[in-house]
C-alpha positions in Angstrom: 79.3 70.3 117.3 76.8 70.6 114.4 75.9 74.3 115.8 79.5 75.3 115.2 79.6 74.3 111.7 76.4 76.0 110.9 77.7 79.1 112.7 80.9 79.0 110.6 78.8 78.5 107.3 76.8 81.8 108.1 80.0 83.7 109.1 81.7 82.7 105.9 78.5 83.5 103.8 78.5 87.0 105.4 82.4 87.4 104.7 81.5 86.5 101.0 79.0 89.3 100.8 81.6 91.5 102.1 84.5 90.9 99.9 82.9 88.7 96.9 85.7 86.2 96.8 84.2 83.1 95.4 86.7 80.9 97.2 84.8 81.5 100.3 81.8 79.7 98.7 83.8 76.5 98.7 84.7 76.9 102.3 81.0 77.6 103.0 79.9 74.4 101.3 82.5 72.5 103.3 81.0 73.8 106.5 77.5 73.0 105.4 78.2 69.5 104.2 80.1 68.9 107.4 77.1 70.1 109.5 74.8 67.8 107.4 77.1 64.9 107.7 77.4 65.3 111.4 73.5 65.6 111.9 73.0 62.2 110.2 73.2 58.9 112.1 76.2 56.7 111.4 74.1 54.0 109.4 72.4 56.8 107.2 73.9 56.5 103.6 73.6 60.4 103.2 76.3 61.0 105.8 78.7 59.4 103.5 77.4 61.3 100.7 77.7 64.7 102.7 81.3 63.6 103.8 82.2 62.9 100.1 81.0 66.5 99.5 83.3 67.8 102.2 86.2 66.1 100.5 85.1 67.3 97.1 84.8 70.9 98.2 88.2 70.8 100.2 90.0 69.4 97.0 88.4 72.1 94.7 89.5 75.0 97.6 93.1 73.4 97.4 92.9 73.9 93.4 91.5 77.5 93.6 94.2 78.5 96.2 97.2 77.0 94.5 99.2 79.6 92.6 99.2 79.4 89.0 102.1 80.4 86.6 101.0 82.3 83.5 104.2 81.2 81.6 106.3 78.2 81.9 109.7 79.3 83.1 112.5 78.1 80.8 115.8 77.7 82.7 117.7 76.3 79.7 117.7 79.7 77.8 119.3 82.8 79.2 118.4 86.0 77.6 121.6 87.8 76.7 119.7 91.3 77.0 119.4 90.9 80.7 122.2 92.9 82.8 124.4 90.9 84.9 123.8 91.5 88.5 126.1 93.6 90.6 128.2 91.7 92.9 127.7 92.3 96.7 131.0 94.0 97.5 130.6 96.5 94.8 127.1 97.5 96.2 128.5 97.7 99.7 131.4 99.9 98.6 129.0 102.2 96.7 126.9 102.8 99.7 129.8 103.4 102.0 131.2 105.9 99.5 128.1 107.8 99.1 127.9 108.6 102.9 131.3 110.0 103.1 
């Protein structure tokens, strides 16, 4: 089991070298911490430390993957300059008229 996490760490680091996406470093840290945690005995305090590292890296990865809005959308104010969208029957009629 530990070997699979070590292999996943190596594959993730190779992928990081290919694409240079820093989020992959967090994923590699998760795999490395999990490999270390599984290699420890159940009574070893470092097992809990490495498990906490897995949780911290996972939460950091969730934050890095979540989309961010550059501007807060304001639903209350509508801009009068925006054109009104065409209704569906008008668009269908214009498509059928152009074919004839």
